[in-house]
C-alpha positions in Angstrom: -22.7 65.1 64.9 -20.1 63.0 66.7 -19.8 59.4 65.6 -21.0 56.6 67.9 -17.5 55.6 69.1 -16.5 59.3 69.7 -19.7 59.8 71.7 -19.0 56.8 73.8 -15.5 58.0 74.5 -16.6 61.5 75.4 -18.9 60.0 78.0 -15.9 58.3 79.6 -13.7 61.4 79.6 -12.2 62.1 83.0 -13.8 64.9 85.0 -11.8 67.9 86.0 -9.8 67.5 89.3 -10.6 70.2 91.9 -7.7 72.5 92.8 -5.9 71.8 96.1 -5.5 74.3 99.0 -3.3 72.1 101.2 0.4 72.5 102.1 1.5 70.8 98.9 -0.4 73.0 96.4 1.7 75.0 93.9 1.6 78.7 94.8 4.6 80.3 93.0 7.1 79.8 90.3 10.0 81.4 88.5 11.6 81.1 85.0 15.2 81.6 83.9 16.4 81.4 80.3 20.0 80.6 79.2 21.4 80.3 75.7 20.7 76.6 75.5 17.7 75.9 77.8 15.2 77.2 80.3 14.9 76.5 84.0 11.7 76.7 86.1 11.3 76.7 89.8 8.0 75.7 91.4 7.1 76.3 95.1 4.4 74.8 97.3 2.4 76.5 100.0 4.6 74.8 102.6 7.8 76.1 101.0 9.1 73.0 99.2 10.7 73.9 95.9 11.3 71.8 92.8 13.3 72.5 89.6 12.9 71.5 86.0 14.6 72.2 82.7 13.4 72.3 79.1 14.2 73.7 75.6 14.2 77.5 75.6 10.8 79.1 76.2 9.6 82.7 76.5 8.4 84.2 79.8 4.9 84.5 78.4 4.8 80.7 77.9 5.8 80.1 81.5 3.2 82.6 82.8 0.5 80.8 80.8 1.5 77.4 82.2 1.7 78.8 85.7 -1.9 80.0 85.4 -3.0 76.4 84.5 -1.2 74.7 87.4 -1.3 77.2 90.2 -3.1 75.8 93.3 -2.9 72.3 92.0 -1.4 69.5 94.1 2.3 69.2 93.4 2.2 65.4 93.6 -0.4 65.4 90.8 2.3 65.4 88.1 0.3 63.1 85.9 -2.7 65.5 85.8 -0.4 68.4 85.0 1.2 66.5 82.2 -2.2 66.5 80.4 -2.8 70.2 80.7 0.6 71.7 79.9 2.0 71.2 76.4 5.2 71.6 74.5 8.6 71.9 76.1 7.0 73.4 79.1 5.6 70.0 80.0 9.1 68.6 80.4 10.2 71.4 82.8 7.0 71.3 84.9 7.0 67.5 85.0 10.6 67.4 86.3 9.9 70.1 88.9 6.8 68.4 90.2 8.6 65.1 90.5 11.4 66.9 92.3 8.9 68.3 94.8 7.1 64.9 95.1 10.4 63.1 95.9 11.3 65.7 98.6 7.9 65.3 100.1 8.3 61.5 100.2 11.9 61.9 101.3 12.9 59.6 98.4 14.8 59.9 95.1 12.5 60.4 92.1 13.3 56.9 90.6 11.9 55.3 93.8 8.6 57.0 93.2 8.6 55.6 89.7 9.2 52.0 90.7 13.0 51.9 90.4 15.9 51.5 90.6 16.3 49.1 87.7 20.1 49.6 87.9 22.7 51.1 90.2 24.6 53.2 87.6 23.9 54.8 84.2 26.0 54.3 81.1 27.1 57.7 79.8 27.8 59.2 76.4 29.5 62.5 75.5 29.4 64.4 72.2 32.7 65.2 70.5 33.2 68.9 69.9 35.3 67.9 66.9 35.5 64.5 65.1 39.2 63.8 66.0 41.2 61.8 68.5 42.3 64.8 70.5 38.7 65.8 71.4 38.0 62.1 72.3 41.1 61.8 74.5 40.1 65.0 76.5 36.7 63.4 77.3 38.2 60.0 78.1 40.2 61.7 80.8 36.9 62.8 82.3 35.7 59.2 82.4 33.7 58.8 79.2 33.9 55.6 77.1 31.1 56.3 74.6 31.0 59.2 72.2 28.5 60.7 69.8 30.4 61.8 66.7 29.0 64.4 64.3 29.5 63.2 60.7 28.5 64.0 57.2 28.2 61.9 54.0 31.8 62.7 53.0 33.7 62.2 56.2 31.8 59.6 58.2 33.9 56.5 57.3 37.2 58.2 57.5 36.4 59.7 60.9 35.2 56.4 62.4 38.3 54.6 61.1 40.6 57.2 62.7 38.8 57.2 66.0 38.6 53.4 66.2 42.3 53.2 65.4 43.1 55.6 68.2 40.7 54.2 70.8 40.9 50.5 70.3 38.0 48.3 71.3 37.4 49.7 74.7 35.4 52.7 73.4 32.0 52.9 71.6 30.8 55.3 69.0 27.4 56.7 67.9 27.5 58.4 64.5 25.3 61.5 64.4 23.8 62.3 61.0 21.6 65.0 62.5 18.9 64.1 59.9 21.0 65.6 57.1 21.6 62.5 54.9 19.2 61.3 52.3 17.8 57.8 52.8 20.2 56.5 50.0 23.2 58.1 51.7 22.1 56.8 55.1 21.8 53.3 53.6 25.3 53.5 52.1 26.8 54.8 55.3 25.1 52.0 57.4 26.7 49.4 55.1 30.1 51.0 55.0 30.5 51.4 58.8 29.1 48.0 59.7 32.5 46.4 60.2 33.5 49.1 62.8 30.5 48.2 65.0 29.1 51.6 65.9 26.4 51.4 68.6 24.0 53.0 66.2 23.6 55.8 63.6 21.7 58.7 65.2 19.0 60.5 63.1 20.7 59.5 59.8 18.0 61.0 57.7 14.6 62.8 58.0 11.6 60.7 58.8 9.4 62.2 56.0 9.2 58.8 54.3 8.9 55.9 56.7 8.9 53.4 53.8 12.3 54.7 52.7 13.7 54.5 56.2 12.3 51.1 56.7 14.3 50.0 53.6 17.5 51.2 55.2 16.7 49.1 58.3 15.8 46.0 56.2 19.0 46.1 54.1 21.6 46.8 56.9 22.5 45.4 60.3 23.8 48.7 61.7 21.3 49.9 64.3 19.4 53.1 63.7 18.3 55.7 66.3 15.4 58.1 65.9 13.2 60.4 68.0 15.0 63.5 69.0 12.3 65.8 67.5 9.2 64.0 68.8 6.9 65.8 71.3 4.5 63.0 72.2 4.9 59.2 72.8 2.3 58.4 70.1 4.7 59.8 67.4 6.9 56.7 67.9 4.0 54.3 67.3 4.3 53.9 63.5 8.1 53.8 63.6 8.1 51.0 66.2 5.3 49.1 64.4 7.3 49.3 61.1 10.5 48.1 63.0 12.4 51.2 61.8 13.8 52.2 65.2 16.5 50.1 67.0 17.2 52.8 69.6 14.5 55.2 70.7 15.9 58.7 71.2 13.3 60.9 73.0 14.5 64.4 74.0 14.4 65.1 77.7 14.1 68.9 77.0 11.0 68.3 74.8 9.1 65.4 76.6 10.2 65.1 80.2 10.3 62.1 82.5 6.7 61.0 82.5 6.1 61.2 78.7 9.4 59.4 77.9 8.4 56.6 80.4 5.3 56.2 78.3 7.3 56.0 75.1 9.6 53.5 76.7 6.7 51.3 77.7 5.6 51.3 74.0 9.1 50.5 72.9 9.5 47.7 75.4 6.7 45.8 73.6 8.9 45.9 70.4 12.1 44.9 72.3 13.5 48.4 71.5 16.2 50.1 73.7 15.8 53.7 74.9 18.7 56.2 75.0 17.3 59.6 76.0 18.8 62.5 74.1 20.1 65.3 76.4 22.1 68.5 75.6 20.9 70.4 78.7 22.4 71.3 82.0 22.6 69.7 85.5 18.9 69.5 86.1 18.1 67.8 82.8 21.0 65.3 83.4 19.7 64.6 86.8 16.2 64.0 85.3 17.8 61.6 82.8 19.5 59.6 85.5 16.2 59.1 87.4 14.5 58.3 84.2 17.2 55.7 83.3 16.8 54.1 86.7 13.0 53.8 86.3 12.7 52.0 83.0 13.9 48.4 82.2 14.9 49.0 78.5 17.3 51.9 79.1 20.5 51.7 77.1 22.6 54.9 77.3 22.2 58.6 78.3 23.8 61.7 76.8 25.6 63.4 79.7 27.2 66.7 78.7 30.5 67.2 80.4 30.3 69.0 83.8 26.6 68.0 84.4 27.4 64.8 86.4 30.4 62.8 87.5 31.4 60.0 85.1 33.8 57.2 86.0 34.7 54.3 83.8 31.9 55.1 81.4 29.1 55.3 84.0 27.4 57.9 86.2 26.1 56.9 89.7 22.5 57.4 90.6 21.6 60.3 92.9 20.6 59.1 96.4 19.1 62.3 98.0 15.4 63.1 97.9 13.9 64.5 94.7 16.3 65.0 91.9 19.1 64.7 94.5 21.2 67.7 93.3 22.1 71.1 94.9 20.9 74.1 93.0 22.6 77.5 92.9 20.2 80.0 91.4 22.9 82.6 91.3 24.5 81.0 88.2 21.3 82.0 86.1 20.8 85.5 87.4 
């Protein structure tokens, strides 16, 4: 038998929303898969299309999601968020917001209460941890870099890059979750004097107590969250003051879910730097997300997915995501 609190909550559960039959209802969709990500296109009865991007999915996953959302109102992106799960939620959410912006003739961030800023600070990932790779990206306008490191080379790499770049460039050290808590703590202490923006995913989050000890003993900021799927997964880490920079993955969570995580993080005075290794659609979604939350810090913008100048990308101004799509590049 259900407990009394559960019984009360079940009584208050929202009732199913009837399907729409108007011009803005979803009637068709298509899925493309590339080596690094999947793209979806949704279309309304009136012919308005929207695009979204997520981590790679199979065609069967897309077909199952389409069966759940077909004939629903395209502007009901919050309803769809509750019935589509996994990476597919990110793509569907972005595509529906793209459609909603086009219907409203406004950029997505305006639908979400923005803009909170006029430009977005950008970060690129170094293909190799050396000054030559950094200089190539500096020529493209980047002034912040995520640097892949390991327990043996981190300090030497950061010293070399800082000496080559001077103080005008910022670095994030990417541990990719491969260090032990002890190694992460030693690294945080060793690099403190070089002032990295933060250490990204320095170690696994299996033991929150051990990670909390790293945070308590060092002043180098820590970033976590690239593997989360739901906003609630950040709750304990924020409560324990383990996270200095929240790193939700755009390809896993999407705009609406990351906005919820950002709202939780804001109550703990925690910055949000969305993780993004996708294409132009994911980067556009990240720009709109950044413009819609007050505690945004920095966005991964892979080279070629947006124009970066003096370390920043401008906000799109056209309706929806504000970018032009060429489907031929995926066929």
